[in-house]
DRENPA-3360 file (N, C-alpha, C; in nm, 2 decimals, always signed):
BEGIN
1 = XXXXXXXX = +10.63/+11.29/+7.69/+10.55/+11.35/+7.80/+10.62/+11.48/+7.84 ~ +10.75/+11.48/+7.84/+10.83/+11.60/+7.88/+10.79/+11.71/+7.78 ~ +10.79/+11.68/+7.65/+10.75/+11.78/+7.55/+10.61/+11.83/+7.57 ~ +10.52/+11.74/+7.59/+10.38/+11.77/+7.62/+10.36/+11.87/+7.74 ~ +10.44/+11.84/+7.84/+10.43/+11.92/+7.96/+10.48/+12.06/+7.93 ~ +10.59/+12.07/+7.85/+10.64/+12.20/+7.81/+10.54/+12.28/+7.73 ~ +10.48/+12.21/+7.63/+10.38/+12.28/+7.55/+10.26/+12.33/+7.63 ~ +10.21/+12.25/+7.72/+10.09/+12.29/+7.80/+10.13/+12.41/+7.89;
9 = XXXXXXXX = +10.25/+12.40/+7.95/+10.29/+12.51/+8.04/+10.31/+12.64/+7.96 ~ +10.36/+12.63/+7.84/+10.38/+12.75/+7.75/+10.24/+12.80/+7.71 ~ +10.14/+12.72/+7.68/+10.01/+12.76/+7.65/+9.95/+12.84/+7.76 ~ +9.96/+12.79/+7.89/+9.91/+12.86/+8.00/+9.98/+12.99/+8.03 ~ +10.11/+12.99/+8.01/+10.19/+13.11/+8.03/+10.16/+13.22/+7.93 ~ +10.13/+13.18/+7.81/+10.09/+13.28/+7.70/+9.95/+13.34/+7.73 ~ +9.86/+13.25/+7.77/+9.73/+13.30/+7.81/+9.74/+13.39/+7.92 ~ +9.81/+13.36/+8.02/+9.83/+13.44/+8.14/+9.89/+13.58/+8.11;
17 = XXXXXXXX = +9.98/+13.58/+8.01/+10.05/+13.71/+7.97/+9.96/+13.79/+7.88 ~ +9.90/+13.73/+7.78/+9.84/+13.80/+7.67/+9.68/+13.82/+7.68 ~ +9.62/+13.74/+7.77/+9.47/+13.74/+7.76/+9.41/+13.76/+7.90 ~ +9.47/+13.85/+7.98/+9.42/+13.88/+8.11/+9.28/+13.93/+8.10 ~ +9.25/+14.02/+8.00/+9.12/+14.08/+7.98/+9.01/+13.97/+7.96 ~ +9.05/+13.87/+7.88/+8.95/+13.77/+7.85/+8.93/+13.68/+7.97 ~ +9.03/+13.65/+8.04/+9.02/+13.57/+8.16/+8.93/+13.64/+8.26 ~ +8.95/+13.77/+8.28/+8.86/+13.84/+8.38/+8.72/+13.85/+8.33;
25 = XXXXXXXX = +8.70/+13.86/+8.20/+8.57/+13.87/+8.14/+8.49/+13.74/+8.17 ~ +8.56/+13.63/+8.16/+8.49/+13.50/+8.18/+8.50/+13.45/+8.32 ~ +8.57/+13.52/+8.40/+8.59/+13.48/+8.54/+8.67/+13.35/+8.55 ~ +8.76/+13.33/+8.46/+8.83/+13.20/+8.45/+8.97/+13.22/+8.53 ~ +9.01/+13.11/+8.59/+9.14/+13.10/+8.65/+9.21/+12.98/+8.59 ~ +9.33/+13.00/+8.55/+9.41/+12.90/+8.48/+9.43/+12.78/+8.58 ~ +9.43/+12.66/+8.52/+9.46/+12.54/+8.61/+9.60/+12.55/+8.67 ~ +9.60/+12.51/+8.80/+9.73/+12.52/+8.88/+9.82/+12.41/+8.85;
33 = XXXXXXXX = +9.95/+12.45/+8.83/+10.06/+12.35/+8.82/+10.18/+12.40/+8.91 ~ +10.23/+12.31/+8.99/+10.35/+12.34/+9.07/+10.46/+12.26/+9.02 ~ +10.57/+12.32/+8.97/+10.69/+12.25/+8.92/+10.65/+12.15/+8.81 ~ +10.66/+12.02/+8.83/+10.63/+11.92/+8.73/+10.49/+11.86/+8.75 ~ +10.43/+11.82/+8.64/+10.30/+11.76/+8.64/+10.32/+11.62/+8.69 ~ +10.25/+11.58/+8.80/+10.27/+11.44/+8.85/+10.23/+11.33/+8.75 ~ +10.29/+11.21/+8.77/+10.26/+11.10/+8.68/+10.23/+10.97/+8.76 ~ +10.13/+10.90/+8.72/+10.09/+10.78/+8.78/+10.06/+10.67/+8.68;
41 = XXXXXXXX = +10.09/+10.55/+8.70/+10.04/+10.44/+8.62/+9.89/+10.42/+8.65 ~ +9.82/+10.37/+8.55/+9.68/+10.36/+8.56/+9.64/+10.27/+8.68 ~ +9.71/+10.16/+8.70/+9.67/+10.07/+8.81/+9.70/+10.14/+8.94 ~ +9.80/+10.22/+8.95/+9.83/+10.29/+9.07/+9.72/+10.39/+9.10 ~ +9.68/+10.46/+9.00/+9.57/+10.56/+9.01/+9.44/+10.49/+9.06 ~ +9.41/+10.37/+9.00/+9.29/+10.30/+9.04/+9.30/+10.25/+9.19 ~ +9.41/+10.22/+9.23/+9.43/+10.17/+9.37/+9.41/+10.29/+9.47 ~ +9.46/+10.41/+9.43/+9.44/+10.53/+9.51/+9.30/+10.57/+9.51;
49 = XXXXXXXX = +9.23/+10.56/+9.40/+9.08/+10.59/+9.39/+9.01/+10.50/+9.49 ~ +9.04/+10.37/+9.48/+8.98/+10.27/+9.57/+9.00/+10.30/+9.72 ~ +9.12/+10.34/+9.75/+9.15/+10.37/+9.89/+9.07/+10.50/+9.94 ~ +9.05/+10.59/+9.85/+8.98/+10.72/+9.88/+8.83/+10.71/+9.88 ~ +8.78/+10.62/+9.79/+8.63/+10.62/+9.77/+8.57/+10.49/+9.80 ~ +8.65/+10.38/+9.81/+8.60/+10.24/+9.82/+8.52/+10.20/+9.69 ~ +8.53/+10.28/+9.59/+8.47/+10.24/+9.46/+8.57/+10.16/+9.38 ~ +8.54/+10.03/+9.36/+8.64/+9.94/+9.31/+8.63/+9.92/+9.16;
57 = XXXXXXXX = +8.71/+9.99/+9.09/+8.73/+9.97/+8.94/+8.87/+9.93/+8.91 ~ +8.93/+9.86/+9.00/+9.07/+9.82/+8.98/+9.10/+9.72/+8.87 ~ +8.99/+9.65/+8.82/+9.01/+9.56/+8.72/+8.96/+9.61/+8.58 ~ +8.91/+9.73/+8.58/+8.86/+9.79/+8.46/+8.98/+9.83/+8.37 ~ +8.95/+9.83/+8.24/+9.06/+9.86/+8.14/+9.09/+10.01/+8.12 ~ +9.01/+10.09/+8.18/+9.02/+10.23/+8.16/+8.96/+10.30/+8.29 ~ +8.99/+10.43/+8.30/+8.94/+10.51/+8.41/+8.80/+10.56/+8.37 ~ +8.70/+10.54/+8.47/+8.57/+10.59/+8.45/+8.57/+10.75/+8.47;
65 = XXXXXXXX = +8.47/+10.82/+8.41/+8.47/+10.97/+8.43/+8.48/+11.01/+8.58 ~ +8.42/+10.94/+8.67/+8.43/+10.97/+8.81/+8.57/+10.95/+8.86 ~ +8.63/+10.84/+8.81/+8.77/+10.81/+8.85/+8.86/+10.93/+8.81 ~ +8.84/+10.98/+8.68/+8.93/+11.09/+8.63/+8.92/+11.21/+8.72 ~ +8.79/+11.24/+8.77/+8.77/+11.35/+8.85/+8.84/+11.33/+8.99 ~ +8.83/+11.21/+9.04/+8.88/+11.18/+9.17/+9.03/+11.18/+9.17 ~ +9.10/+11.13/+9.07/+9.24/+11.13/+9.07/+9.30/+11.27/+9.05 ~ +9.22/+11.36/+8.98/+9.26/+11.50/+8.97/+9.25/+11.57/+9.10;
73 = XXXXXXXX = +9.15/+11.53/+9.18/+9.14/+11.59/+9.32/+9.25/+11.55/+9.40 ~ +9.29/+11.42/+9.39/+9.41/+11.37/+9.46/+9.54/+11.45/+9.42 ~ +9.56/+11.47/+9.29/+9.67/+11.54/+9.24/+9.68/+11.69/+9.30 ~ +9.56/+11.75/+9.30/+9.55/+11.88/+9.35/+9.59/+11.89/+9.50 ~ +9.53/+11.79/+9.58/+9.56/+11.79/+9.72/+9.70/+11.76/+9.76 ~ +9.76/+11.66/+9.69/+9.89/+11.61/+9.72/+10.01/+11.69/+9.65 ~ +9.98/+11.73/+9.53/+10.09/+11.79/+9.45/+10.07/+11.94/+9.42 ~ +9.95/+11.99/+9.45/+9.92/+12.12/+9.42/+9.90/+12.14/+9.27;
81 = XXXXXXXX = +9.86/+12.03/+9.20/+9.85/+12.04/+9.05/+9.71/+12.00/+9.01 ~ +9.65/+12.07/+8.92/+9.52/+12.04/+8.87/+9.53/+11.95/+8.74 ~ +9.65/+11.91/+8.71/+9.68/+11.83/+8.60/+9.76/+11.70/+8.64 ~ +9.74/+11.59/+8.58/+9.81/+11.47/+8.61/+9.82/+11.38/+8.49 ~ +9.94/+11.32/+8.47/+9.96/+11.22/+8.36/+9.92/+11.08/+8.42 ~ +9.84/+11.01/+8.34/+9.81/+10.87/+8.37/+9.87/+10.79/+8.26 ~ +9.96/+10.69/+8.30/+10.03/+10.61/+8.20/+10.00/+10.47/+8.21 ~ +10.05/+10.39/+8.11/+10.05/+10.24/+8.11/+9.90/+10.19/+8.11;
89 = XXXXXXXX = +9.83/+10.23/+8.01/+9.70/+10.17/+7.99/+9.71/+10.03/+7.93 ~ +9.61/+9.94/+7.96/+9.62/+9.80/+7.92/+9.64/+9.79/+7.77 ~ +9.72/+9.70/+7.72/+9.74/+9.67/+7.58/+9.60/+9.65/+7.51 ~ +9.52/+9.57/+7.57/+9.39/+9.54/+7.51/+9.30/+9.66/+7.49 ~ +9.32/+9.77/+7.56/+9.24/+9.89/+7.56/+9.29/+9.98/+7.45 ~ +9.42/+9.97/+7.41/+9.47/+10.07/+7.31/+9.48/+10.01/+7.17 ~ +9.49/+10.09/+7.07/+9.49/+10.04/+6.93/+9.61/+9.95/+6.91 ~ +9.61/+9.88/+6.80/+9.71/+9.77/+6.76/+9.85/+9.83/+6.75;
97 = XXXXXXXX = +9.86/+9.96/+6.71/+9.99/+10.02/+6.69/+10.05/+10.08/+6.81 ~ +9.99/+10.07/+6.93/+10.05/+10.12/+7.05/+10.16/+10.03/+7.10 ~ +10.27/+10.09/+7.14/+10.39/+10.01/+7.18/+10.37/+9.96/+7.32 ~ +10.39/+9.83/+7.34/+10.38/+9.76/+7.47/+10.50/+9.79/+7.55 ~ +10.49/+9.80/+7.68/+10.60/+9.82/+7.77/+10.69/+9.69/+7.77 ~ +10.81/+9.70/+7.73/+10.90/+9.58/+7.73/+10.91/+9.50/+7.86 ~ +10.89/+9.58/+7.97/+10.90/+9.52/+8.10/+10.77/+9.45/+8.14 ~ +10.66/+9.48/+8.08/+10.53/+9.43/+8.11/+10.44/+9.45/+7.99;
105 = XXXXXXXX = +10.43/+9.35/+7.90/+10.36/+9.36/+7.77/+10.21/+9.37/+7.78 ~ +10.16/+9.35/+7.90/+10.01/+9.37/+7.92/+9.97/+9.51/+7.92 ~ +10.07/+9.60/+7.93/+10.05/+9.74/+7.94/+10.13/+9.82/+7.84 ~ +10.08/+9.94/+7.80/+10.14/+10.01/+7.69/+10.22/+10.13/+7.74 ~ +10.31/+10.18/+7.65/+10.39/+10.30/+7.68/+10.30/+10.42/+7.62 ~ +10.19/+10.44/+7.69/+10.09/+10.54/+7.65/+10.05/+10.62/+7.77 ~ +9.99/+10.74/+7.74/+9.95/+10.83/+7.85/+9.83/+10.91/+7.81 ~ +9.76/+10.95/+7.91/+9.66/+11.06/+7.90/+9.70/+11.17/+8.00;
113 = XXXXXXXX = +9.67/+11.29/+7.96/+9.69/+11.40/+8.05/+9.55/+11.45/+8.09 ~ +9.52/+11.45/+8.22/+9.39/+11.49/+8.27/+9.41/+11.63/+8.33 ~ +9.30/+11.71/+8.31/+9.30/+11.84/+8.36/+9.16/+11.87/+8.43 ~ +9.16/+11.89/+8.55/+9.03/+11.92/+8.62/+8.93/+11.81/+8.60 ~ +8.97/+11.69/+8.59/+8.88/+11.58/+8.58/+8.85/+11.53/+8.44 ~ +8.92/+11.59/+8.34/+8.89/+11.55/+8.20/+9.02/+11.53/+8.12 ~ +9.02/+11.43/+8.04/+9.13/+11.40/+7.95/+9.14/+11.51/+7.84 ~ +9.26/+11.58/+7.84/+9.28/+11.68/+7.74/+9.39/+11.65/+7.63;
121 = XXXXXXXX = +9.47/+11.54/+7.67/+9.58/+11.50/+7.58/+9.58/+11.35/+7.58 ~ +9.61/+11.29/+7.46/+9.64/+11.14/+7.46/+9.77/+11.13/+7.38 ~ +9.86/+11.04/+7.42/+9.98/+11.02/+7.35/+10.05/+10.89/+7.39 ~ +10.17/+10.88/+7.33/+10.25/+10.76/+7.36/+10.34/+10.72/+7.25 ~ +10.41/+10.61/+7.27/+10.49/+10.55/+7.17/+10.41/+10.46/+7.07 ~ +10.45/+10.46/+6.95/+10.39/+10.37/+6.85/+10.49/+10.26/+6.80 ~ +10.43/+10.15/+6.76/+10.52/+10.05/+6.70/+10.57/+10.09/+6.56 ~ +10.70/+10.07/+6.54/+10.75/+10.11/+6.41/+10.81/+9.99/+6.33;
129 = XXXXXXXX = +10.80/+9.87/+6.39/+10.85/+9.75/+6.33/+10.74/+9.68/+6.25 ~ +10.76/+9.66/+6.12/+10.66/+9.60/+6.03/+10.61/+9.47/+6.09 ~ +10.69/+9.38/+6.13/+10.65/+9.24/+6.17/+10.56/+9.25/+6.30 ~ +10.59/+9.34/+6.39/+10.51/+9.36/+6.51/+10.38/+9.41/+6.47 ~ +10.37/+9.51/+6.38/+10.24/+9.56/+6.34/+10.16/+9.46/+6.28 ~ +10.22/+9.38/+6.19/+10.15/+9.27/+6.12/+10.09/+9.17/+6.22 ~ +10.17/+9.13/+6.32/+10.13/+9.04/+6.42/+10.01/+9.09/+6.51 ~ +10.02/+9.22/+6.54/+9.92/+9.28/+6.62/+9.79/+9.30/+6.54;
137 = XXXXXXXX = +9.80/+9.33/+6.42/+9.68/+9.34/+6.33/+9.60/+9.21/+6.34 ~ +9.67/+9.10/+6.32/+9.61/+8.97/+6.32/+9.55/+8.94/+6.46 ~ +9.63/+8.97/+6.56/+9.59/+8.95/+6.70/+9.46/+9.02/+6.74 ~ +9.45/+9.14/+6.68/+9.33/+9.23/+6.70/+9.21/+9.18/+6.61 ~ +9.23/+9.08/+6.53/+9.13/+9.03/+6.45/+9.10/+9.11/+6.32 ~ +9.21/+9.18/+6.27/+9.20/+9.26/+6.15/+9.26/+9.19/+6.03 ~ +9.22/+9.22/+5.91/+9.28/+9.16/+5.79/+9.39/+9.26/+5.74 ~ +9.52/+9.22/+5.74/+9.63/+9.31/+5.70/+9.61/+9.37/+5.56;
145 = XXXXXXXX = +9.53/+9.30/+5.47/+9.50/+9.35/+5.34/+9.43/+9.49/+5.35 ~ +9.35/+9.50/+5.45/+9.27/+9.63/+5.47/+9.36/+9.74/+5.52 ~ +9.48/+9.71/+5.56/+9.58/+9.81/+5.61/+9.70/+9.82/+5.53 ~ +9.70/+9.78/+5.40/+9.82/+9.78/+5.32/+9.87/+9.92/+5.30 ~ +9.79/+10.02/+5.29/+9.84/+10.15/+5.27/+9.91/+10.20/+5.39 ~ +9.86/+10.17/+5.51/+9.92/+10.21/+5.64/+10.06/+10.13/+5.66 ~ +10.06/+10.01/+5.62/+10.18/+9.92/+5.64/+10.29/+9.95/+5.55 ~ +10.27/+10.00/+5.43/+10.37/+10.01/+5.33/+10.50/+10.09/+5.37;
153 = XXXXXXXX = +10.48/+10.19/+5.45/+10.59/+10.27/+5.49/+10.68/+10.19/+5.59 ~ +10.62/+10.12/+5.68/+10.69/+10.04/+5.78/+10.76/+9.92/+5.72 ~ +10.71/+9.88/+5.61/+10.77/+9.76/+5.54/+10.91/+9.79/+5.50 ~ +10.94/+9.91/+5.46/+11.07/+9.95/+5.41/+11.16/+10.02/+5.52 ~ +11.11/+10.01/+5.64/+11.19/+10.07/+5.75/+11.14/+10.20/+5.80 ~ +11.12/+10.22/+5.93/+11.07/+10.34/+5.99/+11.13/+10.36/+6.12 ~ +11.18/+10.48/+6.16/+11.25/+10.51/+6.28/+11.15/+10.50/+6.40 ~ +11.19/+10.48/+6.52/+11.11/+10.49/+6.64/+11.02/+10.62/+6.64;
161 = XXXXXXXX = +10.90/+10.60/+6.68/+10.81/+10.72/+6.67/+10.72/+10.73/+6.79 ~ +10.67/+10.85/+6.82/+10.58/+10.87/+6.93/+10.52/+11.01/+6.92 ~ +10.43/+11.05/+7.01/+10.38/+11.18/+7.00/+10.25/+11.19/+7.09 ~ +10.18/+11.30/+7.06/+10.06/+11.33/+7.14/+9.97/+11.42/+7.06 ~ +9.84/+11.42/+7.10/+9.74/+11.51/+7.04/+9.67/+11.58/+7.15 ~ +9.66/+11.72/+7.14/+9.58/+11.80/+7.23/+9.44/+11.82/+7.18 ~ +9.34/+11.79/+7.27/+9.20/+11.83/+7.24/+9.18/+11.97/+7.27 ~ +9.19/+12.06/+7.17/+9.19/+12.20/+7.20/+9.06/+12.25/+7.26;
169 = XXXXXXXX = +8.95/+12.19/+7.21/+8.82/+12.23/+7.26/+8.80/+12.18/+7.41 ~ +8.86/+12.07/+7.44/+8.86/+12.02/+7.58/+8.94/+12.11/+7.67 ~ +9.06/+12.16/+7.61/+9.14/+12.25/+7.69/+9.07/+12.38/+7.72 ~ +9.00/+12.43/+7.62/+8.93/+12.56/+7.64/+8.82/+12.54/+7.74 ~ +8.75/+12.42/+7.73/+8.64/+12.39/+7.82/+8.69/+12.39/+7.97 ~ +8.80/+12.33/+7.99/+8.86/+12.32/+8.13/+8.91/+12.45/+8.18 ~ +8.97/+12.53/+8.09/+9.02/+12.66/+8.13/+8.91/+12.75/+8.17 ~ +8.80/+12.75/+8.09/+8.69/+12.84/+8.12/+8.58/+12.78/+8.21;
177 = XXXXXXXX = +8.60/+12.65/+8.25/+8.51/+12.58/+8.34/+8.37/+12.58/+8.28 ~ +8.36/+12.54/+8.15/+8.23/+12.54/+8.09/+8.15/+12.41/+8.12 ~ +8.02/+12.42/+8.11/+7.94/+12.30/+8.15/+7.95/+12.19/+8.05 ~ +7.96/+12.22/+7.92/+7.95/+12.12/+7.81/+8.06/+12.15/+7.71 ~ +8.11/+12.05/+7.65/+8.22/+12.07/+7.54/+8.16/+12.15/+7.43 ~ +8.03/+12.14/+7.40/+7.98/+12.21/+7.28/+7.99/+12.36/+7.30 ~ +8.00/+12.41/+7.42/+8.02/+12.55/+7.45/+8.16/+12.60/+7.40 ~ +8.25/+12.51/+7.39/+8.39/+12.54/+7.35/+8.41/+12.52/+7.20;
185 = XXXXXXXX = +8.30/+12.48/+7.13/+8.32/+12.45/+6.98/+8.24/+12.55/+6.90 ~ +8.30/+12.60/+6.79/+8.23/+12.69/+6.70/+8.11/+12.62/+6.63 ~ +8.13/+12.50/+6.59/+8.03/+12.42/+6.52/+8.02/+12.29/+6.59 ~ +7.95/+12.28/+6.71/+7.93/+12.16/+6.78/+7.85/+12.06/+6.72 ~ +7.87/+11.93/+6.75/+7.78/+11.82/+6.70/+7.66/+11.83/+6.79 ~ +7.55/+11.83/+6.72/+7.42/+11.84/+6.79/+7.31/+11.76/+6.71 ~ +7.24/+11.68/+6.78/+7.13/+11.60/+6.72/+7.03/+11.69/+6.65 ~ +7.01/+11.81/+6.70/+6.90/+11.90/+6.65/+6.95/+11.99/+6.54;
193 = XXXXXXXX = +7.08/+11.99/+6.52/+7.14/+12.08/+6.42/+7.18/+11.99/+6.30 ~ +7.09/+11.98/+6.20/+7.11/+11.90/+6.09/+7.10/+11.98/+5.96 ~ +7.20/+11.97/+5.87/+7.20/+12.04/+5.75/+7.10/+11.98/+5.65 ~ +7.02/+12.06/+5.59/+6.92/+12.01/+5.50/+6.97/+12.01/+5.36 ~ +6.96/+11.90/+5.29/+7.00/+11.89/+5.15/+6.90/+11.96/+5.06 ~ +6.95/+12.06/+4.99/+6.86/+12.13/+4.90/+6.84/+12.06/+4.77 ~ +6.71/+12.06/+4.72/+6.69/+12.00/+4.59/+6.72/+12.10/+4.48 ~ +6.73/+12.06/+4.35/+6.76/+12.14/+4.24/+6.66/+12.26/+4.23;
201 = XXXXXXXX = +6.53/+12.23/+4.25/+6.43/+12.33/+4.24/+6.44/+12.43/+4.35 ~ +6.48/+12.39/+4.47/+6.50/+12.48/+4.58/+6.62/+12.57/+4.56 ~ +6.73/+12.52/+4.49/+6.84/+12.60/+4.46/+6.81/+12.71/+4.36 ~ +6.73/+12.67/+4.25/+6.69/+12.76/+4.15/+6.60/+12.87/+4.21 ~ +6.51/+12.83/+4.30/+6.42/+12.93/+4.36/+6.50/+13.03/+4.45 ~ +6.60/+12.98/+4.52/+6.68/+13.06/+4.61/+6.76/+13.16/+4.52 ~ +6.81/+13.12/+4.40/+6.88/+13.21/+4.32/+6.79/+13.32/+4.26 ~ +6.67/+13.28/+4.23/+6.57/+13.38/+4.18/+6.54/+13.48/+4.29;
209 = XXXX = +6.52/+13.43/+4.41/+6.49/+13.52/+4.52/+6.60/+13.62/+4.55 ~ +6.72/+13.57/+4.53/+6.84/+13.65/+4.55/+6.85/+13.77/+4.45 ~ +6.81/+13.74/+4.33/+6.81/+13.84/+4.22/+6.71/+13.95/+4.25 ~ +6.59/+13.91/+4.30/+6.49/+14.00/+4.34/+6.54/+14.10/+4.45;
% end
């Protein structure tokens, strides 16, 4: 999470330094961060949301979209930050390879980074012990045979691991305050944009037309 925070701050600093023209052109203002990005466990965030809105999602395994917006508003009001880390999502909500908190195995050592009401980063620690992975696969109702390729590295020993992934299109959307994620994508997924498979005769015809 410390590394993630450094990366995000560096991204914002570089945009601020090198792309003032583009920011002015789009009327965008970079998300505000003061000192450190605040951190809350998911259950703590849900309790705060309940106290602020009386909307009770405290037993839900994840934050609803409205919850993500609300907790970001809270972070902005209390910490002067438009970003907030939410940690310790329930074990049953995360994939089988997510590392459980040794102090409370119902929750994981995982996190999401929210920015202006939207998740832009997911990360955490992963299980690196073969036997634990095997046990979790079975617990999740999967057949280990279907994961033999994934498991083989861990079978012979693997160091502790963790990391995060940034949703770059999500980051662009939140910086530019776009209405829809598709606006931040060069080739967005769209039900109306379907590639048509050309038949052999159509390909030959297109080649003839090109020669003309």
